Structure formats: structure tokens, C-alpha cells
FINUDO-906740 format. One record per residue: x, y, z of N, C-alpha, C in turn; residue in three letters. Coordinates in pm, whole numbers, padded with zeros to 5 digits, always signed. Layout:
residues N
XYZXYZXYZALA...
This chain:
residues 88
+09517+10675+20972+09650+10733+20975+09728+10682+20855MET+09812+10770+20801+09901+10731+20692+10039+10784+20722GLN+10140+10701+20705+10278+10742+20728+10362+10695+20610ALA+10454+10777+20570+10546+10740+20463+10687+10745+20518THR+10760+10637+20503+10899+10629+20547+10986+10618+20423PHE+11076+10712+20404+11172+10703+20293+11306+10666+20355LYS+11348+10543+20331+11469+10491+20392+11549+10411+20290ILE+11673+10383+20324+11754+10296+20239+11729+10151+20277SER+11761+10061+20187+11740+09919+20212+11816+09874+20336ALA+11931+09936+20362+12012+09899+20478+11942+09930+20610GLU+11848+10024+20608+11777+10063+20729+11659+09971+20761GLU+11627+09881+20670+11518+09786+20695+11569+09679+20791LEU+11533+09694+20917+11576+09596+21015+11465+09572+21118ASP+11491+09484+21211+11390+09448+21310+11351+09565+21398ASP+11445+09654+21429+11413+09771+21512+11308+09858+21446ARG+11322+09880+21313+11225+09960+21240+11088+09893+21245LEU+11085+09763+21222+10959+09689+21227+10893+09701+21365LEU+10972+09693+21469+10917+09705+21605+10860+09845+21629GLN+10926+09947+21578+10877+10084+21593+10745+10103+21517LYS+10739+10045+21398+10615+10055+21320+10502+09981+21392ILE+10531+09863+21443+10429+09787+21516+10376+09867+21634LYS+10464+09935+21706+10422+10016+21821+10337+10134+21774LYS+10374+10193+21659+10302+10309+21606+10158+10274+21568LEU+10137+10154+21517+10004+10116+21466+09938+10007+21551VAL+09982+09992+21672+09933+09887+21761+09780+09881+21766GLU+09729+09761+21742+09585+09738+21751+09506+09782+21629GLY+09573+09826+21524+09503+09874+21404+09540+09786+21285LYS+09446+09769+21191+09483+09696+21069+09584+09780+20988PRO+09674+09713+20921+09783+09781+20851+09794+09730+20708VAL+09820+09821+20617+09855+09786+20480+09996+09837+20455THR+10084+09750+20411+10222+09790+20384+10244+09785+20234ILE+10288+09896+20179+10321+09904+20037+10467+09941+20025THR+10542+09867+19948+10684+09895+19930+10705+09932+19784ILE+10768+10048+19763+10803+10092+19629+10950+10133+19629THR+11009+10125+19515+11146+10175+19500+11139+10296+19409THR+11229+10388+19432+11232+10509+19351+11337+10492+19241GLU+11299+10531+19122+11394+10525+19011+11502+10629+19034ALA+11624+10596+18995+11729+10696+19009+11701+10811+18912ASP+11766+10921+18933+11737+11043+18857+11759+11023+18707GLU+11864+10951+18671+11892+10930+18528+11781+10849+18463THR+11737+10743+18529+11629+10662+18475+11503+10744+18458THR+11471+10825+18559+11352+10909+18554+11360+11008+18439TYR+11474+11075+18425+11487+11179+18322+11491+11123+18181LEU+11534+11000+18166+11543+10943+18032+11426+10850+17998THR+11329+10840+18087+11214+10753+18061+11131+10804+17944ALA+11120+10935+17929+11048+10996+17819+11145+11014+17702ASN+11113+10959+17586+11204+10960+17471+11240+11102+17428GLU+11143+11192+17425+11171+11331+17384+11266+11397+17484ALA+11243+11375+17611+11330+11431+17714+11470+11373+17703ASN+11478+11242+17679+11607+11175+17665+11686+11236+17549LYS+11620+11254+17435+11687+11312+17318+11734+11455+17346ASN+11650+11532+17414+11687+11669+17448+11811+11670+17539HIS+11813+11582+17638+11927+11576+17728+12055+11534+17656LEU+12044+11435+17569+12162+11390+17495+12215+11499+17402LEU+12124+11571+17335+12166+11681+17249+12231+11792+17331GLU+12176+11820+17446+12231+11923+17533+12371+11886+17581SER+12389+11760+17619+12521+11715+17664+12622+11719+17550MET+12578+11682+17429+12668+11681+17314+12713+11821+17276ALA+12632+11922+17307+12667+12058+17269+12757+12126+17372SER+12780+12062+17486+12868+12120+17588+13012+12114+17541GLU+13090+12217+17570+13231+12214+17530+13306+12106+17609PRO+13403+12046+17544+13482+11942+17609+13611+12004+17660GLU+13644+11974+17785+13765+12027+17845+13850+11910+17891VAL+13977+11909+17852+14067+11804+17897+14189+11869+17962THR+14247+11799+18058+14365+11849+18128+14436+11732+18194PHE+14562+11754+18224+14641+11650+18290+14614+11654+18440SER+14661+11552+18509+14644+11547+18654+14715+11666+18719ALA+14832+11700+18668+14908+11813+18723+14832+11944+18701GLU+14774+11961+18583+14696+12082+18555+14574+12091+18648GLU+14511+11977+18671+14396+11973+18761+14437+12014+18902PHE+14545+11955+18952+14591+11987+19087+14627+12135+19100GLU+14693+12190+18997+14729+12332+18999+14603+12419+19003LYS+14504+12384+18923+14380+12460+18918+14307+12454+19053HIS+14302+12336+19112+14237+12321+19243+14309+12406+19347VAL+14443+12403+19345+14521+12484+19439+14491+12632+19422GLU+14481+12678+19297+14449+12819+19270+14310+12855+19323GLU+14215+12767+19300+14080+12792+19351+14076+12797+19503LEU+14150+12705+19566+14154+12704+19712+14221+12829+19766LEU+14327+12875+19700+14394+12998+19743+14299+13117+19731GLU+14222+13121+19623+14126+13231+19603+14021+13231+19713GLN+13984+13112+19761+13881+13104+19865+13940+13110+20005SER+14074+13116+20014+14140+13123+20145+14158+12988+20210GLY+14149+12880+20134+14164+12744+20188+14276+12671+20116ASN+14398+12702+20146+14510+12636+20082+14524+12493+20131SER+14574+12403+20044+14595+12265+20084+14722+12250+20167THR+14799+12358+20184+14920+12354+20267+14886+12341+20414ASP+14760+12359+20449+14718+12354+20590+14689+12214+20637ASN+14725+12113+20561+14695+11974+20597+14774+11931+20718LYS
């Protein structure tokens, strides 16, 4: 039998260990622990891919606005979708 558990470090507790023990009771067990690289690390691990991503980000238009402009734009979008913030 093989089982893969994808969990956060916070979920590693005694209850989980007890459940695993019950699942494999009486059988030899091999436990392998790996961590997953975050998406940014994974995407930039390859130098060519990293350069492509950086060039792509650099070519994106830059947009700046004030906090008031942002709030006005959000309100307009919410009104268009029928979800005004006046309903709070």
C-alpha cells in the first residue's frame, strides 16, 4: 500500500500519527517527508524560464492610482456586478 498525505506543517500532530499507525497496523512502514517549493521558486529555478518571466513582467504596463481612485474604481465594479458596498 502507498498513501500520500499533503498537509501543512501545522497539521502534523499526534492525532495524525495515531491515524497513520491505525492505517498501517502490523505492516512495515517507510516514511518520507518532502517539502514543496513555492511557485516562485519553482518557476525561477530554470535560468531561461526566470529570464523569460522577468522580461514578461518588465513589458507589462505600469498603472498607478491613489487610494481614493482605487476605492472609486472598486465601488464602480461592485455596482456593475450588483454588489454595492453600501449594503454593509
